[in-house]
N, CA, C and O atoms as CSV, one atom per row, in Angstrom:
chain,resi,resn,atom,element,x,y,z
A,1,UNK,N,N,-5.749,-103.311,-11.494
A,1,UNK,CA,C,-6.933,-102.730,-11.943
A,1,UNK,C,C,-6.459,-102.169,-13.376
A,1,UNK,O,O,-7.201,-102.292,-14.350
A,2,UNK,N,N,-5.505,-101.699,-13.448
A,2,UNK,CA,C,-4.978,-100.657,-14.555
A,2,UNK,C,C,-4.726,-101.833,-15.857
A,2,UNK,O,O,-5.150,-101.629,-16.995
A,3,UNK,N,N,-4.069,-102.905,-15.511
A,3,UNK,CA,C,-3.735,-103.831,-16.152
A,3,UNK,C,C,-5.100,-104.560,-16.925
A,3,UNK,O,O,-5.157,-104.660,-18.150
A,4,UNK,N,N,-6.073,-104.999,-16.098
A,4,UNK,CA,C,-7.504,-105.285,-16.808
A,4,UNK,C,C,-8.103,-104.378,-17.760
A,4,UNK,O,O,-8.581,-104.759,-18.828
A,5,UNK,N,N,-8.078,-103.208,-17.379
A,5,UNK,CA,C,-8.669,-101.984,-18.274
A,5,UNK,C,C,-7.540,-101.833,-19.618
A,5,UNK,O,O,-7.950,-101.475,-20.722
A,6,UNK,N,N,-6.387,-102.086,-19.418
A,6,UNK,CA,C,-5.756,-101.959,-20.719
A,6,UNK,C,C,-6.034,-103.373,-21.637
A,6,UNK,O,O,-6.134,-103.384,-22.864
A,7,UNK,N,N,-6.106,-104.231,-20.991
A,7,UNK,CA,C,-6.414,-105.762,-21.771
A,7,UNK,C,C,-8.069,-105.161,-22.241
A,7,UNK,O,O,-8.122,-104.991,-23.460
A,8,UNK,N,N,-8.969,-104.929,-21.745
A,8,UNK,CA,C,-9.959,-104.437,-22.248
A,8,UNK,C,C,-10.101,-103.393,-23.320
A,8,UNK,O,O,-10.894,-103.455,-24.260
A,9,UNK,N,N,-9.205,-102.381,-23.065
A,9,UNK,CA,C,-9.074,-101.484,-24.168
A,9,UNK,C,C,-8.670,-101.979,-25.346
A,9,UNK,O,O,-9.396,-101.807,-26.325
A,10,UNK,N,N,-7.540,-102.627,-25.461
A,10,UNK,CA,C,-6.957,-103.290,-26.600
A,10,UNK,C,C,-7.767,-104.312,-27.190
A,10,UNK,O,O,-7.599,-104.621,-28.369
A,11,UNK,N,N,-8.758,-104.943,-26.369
A,11,UNK,CA,C,-9.624,-105.904,-26.952
A,11,UNK,C,C,-10.620,-105.345,-27.727
A,11,UNK,O,O,-10.837,-105.783,-28.857
A,12,UNK,N,N,-11.402,-104.212,-27.147
A,12,UNK,CA,C,-12.368,-103.639,-27.717
A,12,UNK,C,C,-12.173,-102.981,-28.721
A,12,UNK,O,O,-13.017,-102.931,-29.616
A,13,UNK,N,N,-10.885,-102.263,-28.785
A,13,UNK,CA,C,-10.311,-101.491,-30.153
A,13,UNK,C,C,-9.994,-102.108,-31.133
A,13,UNK,O,O,-10.066,-101.566,-32.236
A,14,UNK,N,N,-9.487,-103.620,-30.967
A,14,UNK,CA,C,-8.974,-104.391,-32.059
A,14,UNK,C,C,-10.109,-104.975,-32.760
A,14,UNK,O,O,-9.999,-105.197,-33.966
A,15,UNK,N,N,-11.398,-105.301,-32.023
A,15,UNK,CA,C,-12.335,-106.064,-32.556
A,15,UNK,C,C,-13.292,-104.763,-33.146
A,15,UNK,O,O,-13.936,-105.116,-34.134
A,16,UNK,N,N,-13.483,-103.557,-32.809
A,16,UNK,CA,C,-14.083,-102.574,-33.171
A,16,UNK,C,C,-13.344,-101.962,-34.287
A,16,UNK,O,O,-13.994,-101.446,-35.196
A,17,UNK,N,N,-12.021,-101.961,-34.320
A,17,UNK,CA,C,-11.419,-101.376,-35.445
A,17,UNK,C,C,-11.407,-102.017,-36.582
A,17,UNK,O,O,-11.501,-101.343,-37.607
A,18,UNK,N,N,-11.289,-103.484,-36.678
A,18,UNK,CA,C,-11.527,-104.613,-37.535
A,18,UNK,C,C,-12.579,-104.180,-38.247
A,18,UNK,O,O,-12.521,-103.892,-39.443
A,19,UNK,N,N,-13.811,-104.104,-37.382
A,19,UNK,CA,C,-14.974,-104.269,-37.974
A,19,UNK,C,C,-15.240,-103.012,-38.771
A,19,UNK,O,O,-15.800,-103.236,-39.844
A,20,UNK,N,N,-14.970,-101.722,-38.503
A,20,UNK,CA,C,-14.873,-100.592,-39.131
A,20,UNK,C,C,-14.076,-100.638,-40.293
A,20,UNK,O,O,-14.579,-100.356,-41.381
A,21,UNK,N,N,-12.774,-100.993,-40.180
A,21,UNK,CA,C,-12.113,-101.004,-41.384
A,21,UNK,C,C,-12.600,-101.854,-42.479
A,21,UNK,O,O,-12.588,-101.492,-43.656
A,22,UNK,N,N,-13.053,-103.057,-42.043
A,22,UNK,CA,C,-13.613,-104.148,-43.093
A,22,UNK,C,C,-14.699,-103.281,-43.861
A,22,UNK,O,O,-14.573,-103.333,-45.084
A,23,UNK,N,N,-15.720,-102.511,-43.398
A,23,UNK,CA,C,-16.729,-102.218,-43.854
A,23,UNK,C,C,-16.351,-100.677,-44.674
A,23,UNK,O,O,-16.968,-100.184,-45.618
A,24,UNK,N,N,-15.249,-100.182,-44.032
A,24,UNK,CA,C,-14.821,-98.939,-44.726
A,24,UNK,C,C,-14.015,-99.255,-45.847
A,24,UNK,O,O,-14.129,-98.501,-46.814
A,25,UNK,N,N,-13.327,-100.084,-45.919
A,25,UNK,CA,C,-12.336,-100.456,-47.033
A,25,UNK,C,C,-13.037,-101.398,-48.127
A,25,UNK,O,O,-12.696,-101.491,-49.306
A,26,UNK,N,N,-13.985,-102.011,-47.552
A,26,UNK,CA,C,-14.837,-102.488,-48.549
A,26,UNK,C,C,-15.627,-101.661,-49.598
A,26,UNK,O,O,-15.790,-101.943,-50.786
A,27,UNK,N,N,-16.147,-100.430,-48.816
A,27,UNK,CA,C,-16.541,-99.513,-49.476
A,27,UNK,C,C,-15.757,-98.767,-50.588
A,27,UNK,O,O,-16.151,-98.550,-51.734
A,28,UNK,N,N,-14.574,-98.418,-50.031
A,28,UNK,CA,C,-13.750,-97.697,-51.200
A,28,UNK,C,C,-13.124,-98.556,-51.882
A,28,UNK,O,O,-12.688,-97.980,-52.879
A,29,UNK,N,N,-12.780,-99.876,-51.881
A,29,UNK,CA,C,-12.070,-100.806,-52.499
A,29,UNK,C,C,-13.148,-101.679,-53.332
A,29,UNK,O,O,-12.720,-102.146,-54.388
A,30,UNK,N,N,-14.226,-101.904,-53.060
A,30,UNK,CA,C,-15.037,-103.226,-53.474
A,30,UNK,C,C,-15.794,-102.516,-54.694
A,30,UNK,O,O,-15.758,-101.295,-54.852
A,31,UNK,N,N,-16.422,-103.314,-55.468
A,31,UNK,CA,C,-17.024,-103.123,-56.722
A,31,UNK,C,C,-18.299,-102.579,-56.544
A,31,UNK,O,O,-18.892,-103.021,-55.560
A,32,UNK,N,N,-18.978,-101.626,-57.311
A,32,UNK,CA,C,-20.099,-100.864,-56.976
A,32,UNK,C,C,-21.186,-101.997,-57.610
A,32,UNK,O,O,-20.797,-102.790,-58.468
A,33,UNK,N,N,-22.403,-102.006,-57.179
A,33,UNK,CA,C,-23.269,-102.702,-57.668
A,33,UNK,C,C,-24.294,-101.859,-58.406
A,33,UNK,O,O,-24.225,-100.635,-58.523
A,34,UNK,N,N,-25.258,-102.645,-58.895
A,34,UNK,CA,C,-26.111,-101.481,-59.964
A,34,UNK,C,C,-27.152,-100.638,-58.903
A,34,UNK,O,O,-27.550,-99.511,-59.196
A,35,UNK,N,N,-27.462,-101.183,-57.896
A,35,UNK,CA,C,-28.126,-100.045,-56.957
A,35,UNK,C,C,-27.404,-98.933,-56.256
A,35,UNK,O,O,-27.972,-97.999,-55.689
A,36,UNK,N,N,-26.084,-99.110,-56.340
A,36,UNK,CA,C,-25.266,-98.096,-55.414
A,36,UNK,C,C,-25.368,-96.788,-56.158
A,36,UNK,O,O,-25.555,-96.730,-57.373
A,37,UNK,N,N,-25.241,-95.787,-55.403
A,37,UNK,CA,C,-25.355,-94.543,-56.080
A,37,UNK,C,C,-23.978,-93.711,-55.080
A,37,UNK,O,O,-23.527,-94.191,-54.040
A,38,UNK,N,N,-23.574,-92.578,-55.628
A,38,UNK,CA,C,-22.582,-91.966,-54.944
A,38,UNK,C,C,-22.978,-91.427,-53.508
A,38,UNK,O,O,-22.096,-91.178,-52.686
A,39,UNK,N,N,-24.407,-91.240,-53.204
A,39,UNK,CA,C,-24.696,-91.145,-52.001
A,39,UNK,C,C,-24.348,-92.239,-50.812
A,39,UNK,O,O,-24.106,-92.000,-49.629
A,40,UNK,N,N,-24.390,-93.296,-51.375
A,40,UNK,CA,C,-23.993,-94.607,-50.424
A,40,UNK,C,C,-22.591,-94.577,-50.148
A,40,UNK,O,O,-22.148,-94.815,-49.024
A,41,UNK,N,N,-21.867,-94.290,-51.144
A,41,UNK,CA,C,-20.404,-93.922,-50.920
A,41,UNK,C,C,-19.979,-92.980,-49.761
A,41,UNK,O,O,-19.289,-93.287,-48.789
A,42,UNK,N,N,-20.521,-91.790,-50.051
A,42,UNK,CA,C,-20.570,-90.674,-49.465
A,42,UNK,C,C,-20.863,-90.956,-47.812
A,42,UNK,O,O,-20.146,-90.686,-46.849
A,43,UNK,N,N,-22.085,-91.551,-47.860
A,43,UNK,CA,C,-22.373,-91.928,-46.195
A,43,UNK,C,C,-21.630,-92.853,-45.656
A,43,UNK,O,O,-21.448,-92.735,-44.444
A,44,UNK,N,N,-21.101,-93.818,-46.232
A,44,UNK,CA,C,-20.049,-94.734,-45.677
A,44,UNK,C,C,-18.938,-94.216,-45.296
A,44,UNK,O,O,-18.542,-94.346,-44.138
A,45,UNK,N,N,-18.205,-93.485,-46.311
A,45,UNK,CA,C,-16.993,-92.764,-46.285
A,45,UNK,C,C,-16.970,-92.005,-44.957
A,45,UNK,O,O,-16.181,-92.243,-44.043
A,46,UNK,N,N,-18.053,-90.934,-44.948
A,46,UNK,CA,C,-18.172,-90.149,-43.717
A,46,UNK,C,C,-18.388,-91.100,-42.480
A,46,UNK,O,O,-17.689,-90.825,-41.504
A,47,UNK,N,N,-18.878,-91.716,-42.412
A,47,UNK,CA,C,-19.365,-92.627,-41.222
A,47,UNK,C,C,-18.055,-93.283,-40.702
A,47,UNK,O,O,-17.672,-93.323,-39.533
A,48,UNK,N,N,-17.545,-93.708,-41.628
A,48,UNK,CA,C,-16.252,-94.770,-41.266
A,48,UNK,C,C,-15.130,-93.663,-41.053
A,48,UNK,O,O,-14.276,-93.941,-40.212
A,49,UNK,N,N,-15.031,-92.493,-41.683
A,49,UNK,CA,C,-13.682,-91.541,-41.178
A,49,UNK,C,C,-14.218,-90.960,-39.682
A,49,UNK,O,O,-13.339,-90.686,-38.865
A,50,UNK,N,N,-15.425,-90.793,-39.353
A,50,UNK,CA,C,-15.853,-90.435,-38.009
A,50,UNK,C,C,-15.551,-91.472,-36.976
A,50,UNK,O,O,-15.147,-91.131,-35.865
A,51,UNK,N,N,-15.721,-92.663,-37.283
A,51,UNK,CA,C,-15.805,-93.762,-36.566
A,51,UNK,C,C,-14.134,-93.815,-36.111
A,51,UNK,O,O,-13.675,-93.733,-34.972
A,52,UNK,N,N,-13.476,-93.963,-37.277
A,52,UNK,CA,C,-11.766,-93.994,-37.199
A,52,UNK,C,C,-11.074,-92.818,-36.404
A,52,UNK,O,O,-9.958,-92.869,-35.887
A,53,UNK,N,N,-11.971,-91.721,-36.406
A,53,UNK,CA,C,-11.390,-90.548,-35.716
A,53,UNK,C,C,-11.550,-90.893,-34.082
A,53,UNK,O,O,-10.739,-90.558,-33.218
A,54,UNK,N,N,-12.796,-91.646,-33.866
A,54,UNK,CA,C,-13.146,-91.718,-32.692
A,54,UNK,C,C,-11.967,-92.814,-32.129
A,54,UNK,O,O,-11.376,-92.607,-31.069
A,55,UNK,N,N,-11.751,-93.797,-32.829
A,55,UNK,CA,C,-10.826,-94.729,-32.376
A,55,UNK,C,C,-9.520,-93.927,-32.293
A,55,UNK,O,O,-8.930,-94.083,-31.224
A,56,UNK,N,N,-8.968,-93.152,-33.123
A,56,UNK,CA,C,-7.679,-92.346,-32.678
A,56,UNK,C,C,-7.588,-91.743,-31.597
A,56,UNK,O,O,-6.564,-91.805,-30.917
A,57,UNK,N,N,-8.973,-90.838,-31.142
A,57,UNK,CA,C,-9.160,-90.176,-29.955
A,57,UNK,C,C,-8.902,-91.036,-28.841
A,57,UNK,O,O,-8.278,-90.663,-27.847
A,58,UNK,N,N,-9.409,-92.266,-29.007
A,58,UNK,CA,C,-9.239,-93.135,-27.693
A,58,UNK,C,C,-7.937,-93.761,-27.613
A,58,UNK,O,O,-7.473,-94.172,-26.549
A,59,UNK,N,N,-7.397,-93.832,-28.626
A,59,UNK,CA,C,-5.460,-94.394,-28.315
A,59,UNK,C,C,-4.842,-92.803,-27.607
A,59,UNK,O,O,-3.984,-92.804,-26.725
A,60,UNK,N,N,-5.379,-91.665,-28.108
A,60,UNK,CA,C,-4.791,-90.663,-27.328
A,60,UNK,C,C,-5.257,-90.792,-25.846
A,60,UNK,O,O,-4.412,-90.736,-24.953
A,61,UNK,N,N,-6.473,-90.949,-25.584
A,61,UNK,CA,C,-6.733,-91.169,-24.161
A,61,UNK,C,C,-6.117,-92.133,-23.406
A,61,UNK,O,O,-5.626,-91.958,-22.291
A,62,UNK,N,N,-6.153,-93.240,-24.084
A,62,UNK,CA,C,-5.682,-94.391,-23.275
A,62,UNK,C,C,-4.016,-94.667,-23.275
A,62,UNK,O,O,-3.393,-94.367,-22.257
A,63,UNK,N,N,-3.435,-95.136,-24.218
A,63,UNK,CA,C,-1.749,-94.995,-24.059
A,63,UNK,C,C,-1.101,-93.657,-24.062
A,63,UNK,O,O,0.074,-93.466,-23.748
A,64,UNK,N,N,-2.060,-92.620,-24.487
A,64,UNK,CA,C,-1.281,-91.191,-24.373
A,64,UNK,C,C,-1.510,-90.656,-23.075
A,64,UNK,O,O,-0.596,-90.067,-22.498
A,65,UNK,N,N,-2.829,-90.823,-22.461
A,65,UNK,CA,C,-2.962,-89.796,-21.187
A,65,UNK,C,C,-3.132,-90.925,-20.194
A,65,UNK,O,O,-3.236,-90.437,-19.068
A,66,UNK,N,N,-3.207,-92.384,-20.174
A,66,UNK,CA,C,-3.512,-93.182,-19.211
A,66,UNK,C,C,-4.901,-93.245,-18.581
A,66,UNK,O,O,-5.123,-93.696,-17.457
A,67,UNK,N,N,-5.911,-92.692,-19.508
A,67,UNK,CA,C,-7.244,-92.769,-19.071
A,67,UNK,C,C,-8.171,-94.072,-19.712
A,67,UNK,O,O,-9.146,-93.927,-20.449
A,68,UNK,N,N,-7.688,-95.197,-19.303
A,68,UNK,CA,C,-7.995,-96.436,-19.774
A,68,UNK,C,C,-9.430,-96.796,-19.927
A,68,UNK,O,O,-9.917,-97.459,-20.843
A,69,UNK,N,N,-10.175,-96.158,-18.688
A,69,UNK,CA,C,-11.693,-96.459,-18.807
A,69,UNK,C,C,-12.218,-95.620,-19.667
A,69,UNK,O,O,-13.029,-96.199,-20.390
A,70,UNK,N,N,-12.101,-94.479,-19.903
A,70,UNK,CA,C,-12.734,-93.588,-20.955
A,70,UNK,C,C,-12.284,-93.879,-22.144
A,70,UNK,O,O,-13.155,-93.773,-23.008
A,71,UNK,N,N,-10.990,-94.290,-22.618
A,71,UNK,CA,C,-10.594,-94.824,-23.924
A,71,UNK,C,C,-11.262,-96.191,-24.298
A,71,UNK,O,O,-11.552,-96.269,-25.491
A,72,UNK,N,N,-11.521,-97.115,-23.651
A,72,UNK,CA,C,-12.379,-98.400,-23.786
A,72,UNK,C,C,-13.744,-97.929,-23.807
A,72,UNK,O,O,-14.497,-98.759,-24.316
A,73,UNK,N,N,-14.280,-96.924,-23.441
A,73,UNK,CA,C,-15.851,-96.565,-23.790
A,73,UNK,C,C,-15.846,-95.913,-25.212
A,73,UNK,O,O,-16.579,-96.234,-26.147
A,74,UNK,N,N,-14.971,-95.024,-25.206
A,74,UNK,CA,C,-15.094,-94.491,-26.705
A,74,UNK,C,C,-14.610,-95.280,-27.604
A,74,UNK,O,O,-15.007,-95.008,-28.736
A,75,UNK,N,N,-13.694,-96.410,-27.504
A,75,UNK,CA,C,-13.487,-97.484,-28.592
A,75,UNK,C,C,-14.707,-98.149,-28.760
A,75,UNK,O,O,-15.131,-98.356,-29.897
A,76,UNK,N,N,-15.513,-98.622,-27.456
A,76,UNK,CA,C,-16.512,-99.272,-27.633
A,76,UNK,C,C,-17.932,-98.421,-28.565
A,76,UNK,O,O,-18.770,-98.983,-29.271
A,77,UNK,N,N,-17.833,-97.163,-28.308
A,77,UNK,CA,C,-18.992,-96.386,-28.679
A,77,UNK,C,C,-18.666,-96.103,-30.405
A,77,UNK,O,O,-19.563,-95.724,-31.158
A,78,UNK,N,N,-17.319,-96.340,-30.852
A,78,UNK,CA,C,-17.125,-96.183,-32.091
A,78,UNK,C,C,-17.719,-96.902,-33.458
A,78,UNK,O,O,-17.977,-96.364,-34.535
A,79,UNK,N,N,-17.854,-98.304,-33.067
A,79,UNK,CA,C,-18.838,-99.106,-34.050
A,79,UNK,C,C,-20.144,-98.756,-34.070
A,79,UNK,O,O,-20.776,-98.651,-35.121
A,80,UNK,N,N,-20.759,-98.501,-32.621
A,80,UNK,CA,C,-21.981,-98.259,-32.636
A,80,UNK,C,C,-22.299,-96.882,-33.315
A,80,UNK,O,O,-23.367,-96.698,-33.899
A,81,UNK,N,N,-21.382,-95.978,-33.218
A,81,UNK,CA,C,-21.427,-94.737,-33.909
A,81,UNK,C,C,-21.459,-94.990,-35.266
A,81,UNK,O,O,-22.365,-94.443,-35.894
A,82,UNK,N,N,-20.586,-95.777,-35.936
A,82,UNK,CA,C,-20.602,-95.925,-37.327
A,82,UNK,C,C,-21.976,-96.703,-37.944
A,82,UNK,O,O,-22.573,-96.507,-39.002
A,83,UNK,N,N,-22.223,-97.637,-36.882
A,83,UNK,CA,C,-23.692,-98.327,-37.433
A,83,UNK,C,C,-24.796,-97.487,-37.335
A,83,UNK,O,O,-25.778,-97.769,-38.022
A,84,UNK,N,N,-24.823,-96.553,-36.645
A,84,UNK,CA,C,-26.128,-95.559,-36.411
A,84,UNK,C,C,-26.207,-94.404,-37.512
A,84,UNK,O,O,-27.266,-93.940,-37.936
A,85,UNK,N,N,-24.586,-93.908,-38.018
A,85,UNK,CA,C,-24.606,-93.085,-38.809
A,85,UNK,C,C,-24.999,-93.585,-40.211
A,85,UNK,O,O,-25.719,-92.948,-40.979
A,86,UNK,N,N,-24.453,-94.799,-40.469
A,86,UNK,CA,C,-24.870,-95.432,-41.747
A,86,UNK,C,C,-26.342,-95.635,-41.965
A,86,UNK,O,O,-27.016,-95.289,-42.935
A,87,UNK,N,N,-26.711,-96.269,-40.867
A,87,UNK,CA,C,-28.223,-96.793,-40.812
A,87,UNK,C,C,-29.118,-95.305,-40.990
A,87,UNK,O,O,-30.009,-95.251,-41.838
A,88,UNK,N,N,-28.823,-94.205,-40.184
A,88,UNK,CA,C,-29.471,-93.179,-40.407
A,88,UNK,C,C,-29.307,-92.343,-41.481
A,88,UNK,O,O,-30.259,-91.686,-41.901
A,89,UNK,N,N,-28.138,-92.282,-42.015
A,89,UNK,CA,C,-27.722,-91.742,-43.520
A,89,UNK,C,C,-28.692,-92.303,-44.584
A,89,UNK,O,O,-29.543,-91.710,-45.248
A,90,UNK,N,N,-28.356,-93.532,-44.570
A,90,UNK,CA,C,-29.201,-94.515,-45.606
A,90,UNK,C,C,-30.657,-94.172,-45.582
A,90,UNK,O,O,-31.306,-93.955,-46.606
A,91,UNK,N,N,-31.111,-94.135,-44.447
A,91,UNK,CA,C,-32.693,-93.609,-44.134
A,91,UNK,C,C,-33.057,-92.369,-44.798
A,91,UNK,O,O,-33.970,-92.227,-45.612
A,92,UNK,N,N,-32.095,-91.315,-44.285
A,92,UNK,CA,C,-32.350,-90.054,-44.911
A,92,UNK,C,C,-32.087,-89.457,-46.161
A,92,UNK,O,O,-32.810,-88.576,-46.625
A,93,UNK,N,N,-30.901,-89.978,-46.831
A,93,UNK,CA,C,-30.743,-89.503,-47.997
A,93,UNK,C,C,-30.603,-90.401,-49.233
A,93,UNK,O,O,-30.051,-90.000,-50.258
A,94,UNK,N,N,-31.156,-91.716,-49.090
A,94,UNK,CA,C,-31.418,-92.677,-50.263
A,94,UNK,C,C,-32.662,-93.257,-50.383
A,94,UNK,O,O,-33.366,-93.194,-49.375
A,95,UNK,N,N,-33.164,-93.864,-51.458
A,95,UNK,CA,C,-34.394,-94.490,-51.330
A,95,UNK,C,C,-34.229,-95.964,-51.024
A,95,UNK,O,O,-33.591,-96.603,-51.860
A,96,UNK,N,N,-34.654,-96.556,-50.062
A,96,UNK,CA,C,-34.328,-97.943,-49.954
A,96,UNK,C,C,-35.739,-98.628,-49.707
A,96,UNK,O,O,-36.645,-98.332,-48.929
A,97,UNK,N,N,-35.617,-99.591,-50.590
A,97,UNK,CA,C,-36.853,-100.311,-50.773
A,97,UNK,C,C,-36.809,-101.569,-49.848
A,97,UNK,O,O,-35.863,-102.341,-50.003
A,98,UNK,N,N,-37.553,-101.784,-49.099
A,98,UNK,CA,C,-37.768,-102.824,-48.147
A,98,UNK,C,C,-38.526,-103.964,-48.568
A,98,UNK,O,O,-39.701,-104.142,-48.248
A,99,UNK,N,N,-37.756,-104.843,-49.386
A,99,UNK,CA,C,-38.425,-106.182,-49.954
A,99,UNK,C,C,-37.724,-107.237,-49.406
A,99,UNK,O,O,-38.037,-108.395,-49.682
């Protein structure tokens, strides 16, 4: 059972981490469009930093402490937290034109 949880943890962490890093590094290193403001970059930076810290916490839980199920759940929650914070932050702090 532990082997299955390990494979699940590493699979979820690999997929979630690559998604988060793609959008986070794209925000940091990518070119700014005409509609981007400093608020967009701040929201994406903060959300990405929190999601990556969740992944680091899951690493401490899984390989560090042997709690593989909890680590897999935290790793699965990290991309969802990232998406919710970005969407909520953009709705609350920017002017979005729904066209």
